N, C-alpha and C positions, 0 to 999 in steps of 0.2 A: 668189466665183471659175469664169471658165467658160472648158470646157476642152471643146478639137475633138479628138477622134479621128480618127485616118485611118486606113481600115484594109479587107479586102478586103470583109469578110462579118462579119456575125454569125450565121450559122448552124451549127443544133447538128451535124450528125453528120462533120464533121471538126474535125482541130484549128484551125486557125485560128479559125474564128470561135468556134468554145469559149472559145478562150483569150481571144480580143476580147471577147467577153461579157464572163465572168468579172472581166475586167480592169475594162471599165466599171462593172459592178453590184457591185465590192469600193471604186473611188473612191468613188461615187455615195452610200453609207453617209453618208460623212461632208456634212453636211447642207449645207456651206458651199460646197459645189461642182457645178458644174451641165454635167451632160454633154452636147454635142452629139455624133452620129458622120456623118463621108461615108467611103459605103461605093461600091464595085462594083458588088455582087449585094445587090439585095431580096430578101428568104424568109426570112431570121431573125427575132430575137428587136427586128427597132428599134422597133418599137410602144411597147417599154417604156421608149424614149430621148426625151428632152425634143423634140428635131428632127434629122432625118436630112437628109442632103445627098448625094442621088444624083453620084457620079462615072464617070468611064467605064473599060470594062478597061482597063488600060495598055500593047495589045497594039500600041500603033505612035504614030509620033512627033508623030501629027496628034491621037491620045488625049490625051497626054501634055499637050502643050499647054491644051487644051482644061482638064485637070485643075488644072494652074495658074489657067487666069483664075478658075475655082472660085470654087479655097480664097482665091484675089487678094483675090476681091469681099468674103468675108465675114469676112477679118483684123481688122478694127478690133470685131469680136465679140466677139474671143476673148480669153482671158489666153495657154493654154499651150495650144500644141498638141502632140499626145500621138499618135506614128506609131507602130504594132505592127514593125515591121520599118524597113530599112536604104531600099530600093530595092524598089520605087517612093516609098512613102507620106512617107520620111523626108524624102526628094525637097523634096514636095510640103509639109511642116511649116518645114523649113529656108526658101523662096522664102515662107511666108504672114507669118515673122516678120518679112522686112525691111521691111512698112511699118507696121510695130507697136512704135514704141521700147522699150516695155516688157514683150514678150511671150516668152515662154521657150518652146523645144520639147523634147521631150524623146522619144527613138528606142528601141524595146525590141531587144537582142541578143537575137532569136529562132531563129536558128540560120542554114543556110546563106545565105539573101542580106543575113544580116546580116554575112557575111564576104568570100563572094565577090565583090559589087563595089571589094574594097579593093584587089584583084588587078589590076582590069582595065587596059591601060596606059593608053587617054583617059578613063574614066571616078575611076578609082580615086586620082586626085591630089583632085577632087570631093569624093568619097565621103568621105575623111579628114581635109577641109577640115570638112565638113559633120557628121562625129563630133566631131572638135575643139571645133566652138564649142555642142553638146547642152547643154541645161544638168544632163541625164544619160539615163544609158545602160543603164536594168537588163538584167542578162542573165537566161538562163533558167536557165544551168549556169555549174561555176566554167569549165566548156572552152572558150565563146563566148567569157568572158569577157576569161581568157587571148588565145585569138587575136588577139583587137580588141585586146588591150594591145601582143601581138609584135609589130602593124604601127605605132599610132597612140602615142606618149607624150603621155603627160599627161590623155588620154581618163579623163569624169567617169563612169569605169563600175563597178557594183557587182554583186554576186547577188540574184537576188530570184525564190527558186524558186517556180512556177507551179503549186503545190498547191493547189487550193482544195477548199471543204466549206460544204454549207449545213447543218453540225451546229454548231451553238454552245454545246451544253452535253454537259457529261458524260453526260447521260437521253438524250441521243439518240445519242450514239455507242456508250453500251452497248445499246441500241434496236437500232441497226443491225446490230450484229454478232449478239443475239442471232434476227437475222430472218436472218443469212445461214448460222447456224448454225458460228461460230466461235469457239472457246477460248479459254483458254489454250494449251491444249496442241498450238495448231497454230500456234503463236507459232514461229521470225520468219515469215513472210509476204512476197513478191518477188513484186509487179508491175512490167512494165515495157508501156506502151501507147505504139502508131504503127503504120504500115505496115512490112510486110514489106518493105525494103526495105537494102539495102548500109547506105549514111550516115544512117537511125535509129541503128546499132548494136545492135542487138539481140544479137548474133552475143556480144559482152563480157560481157555481162550473162548469159547461159546461159554461159560458161564460166568470169565468175566464180560461182555458185552451183553446178558442178560441181566446184572448188578448195574452196569453203567446204563443201562436206559430207563432204568431207575431211580 
């Protein structure tokens, strides 16, 4: 099976690239799958993917049309188009599936741009149609799944938590804990990761921890 991932980048110093890279890396563990990637920005771990297709930043209608043409040209080479968000990557995946009768497309429900386009006056109906016809919509959290489900009946949503690790054995895990000086008496350990902005919801974690301590 050949899968074309469509995303912004595979750059490791931000959540977008990290999530995209780890998703591709995990899927490539299945040796029956060959992965390629279409990215806007080069400068990450593209060298670890068999084929890289350069697309343009989706900052103008002209660039969007060029990107549509790029994925359209390669559409018959892939069985699955996997978009790392609804806009604009899910839009490209949907169009790429048009000319390839047996192909499927998947859209990751990651956050803001997985939901916000659904409420737009013009693009909203198109976005809903794209989701309704997606083969799968793996969501980063139960909250994102609920927000999509509220707006679209019958969407093939599920929750796939984005927790990745290179530790494949208990020995590696115990070695990691020892290296960091974490003992059984240090639990529970709560970690929240993301930029310090309101929509990331760190305040809710802080409030929850405060309540739990009491």
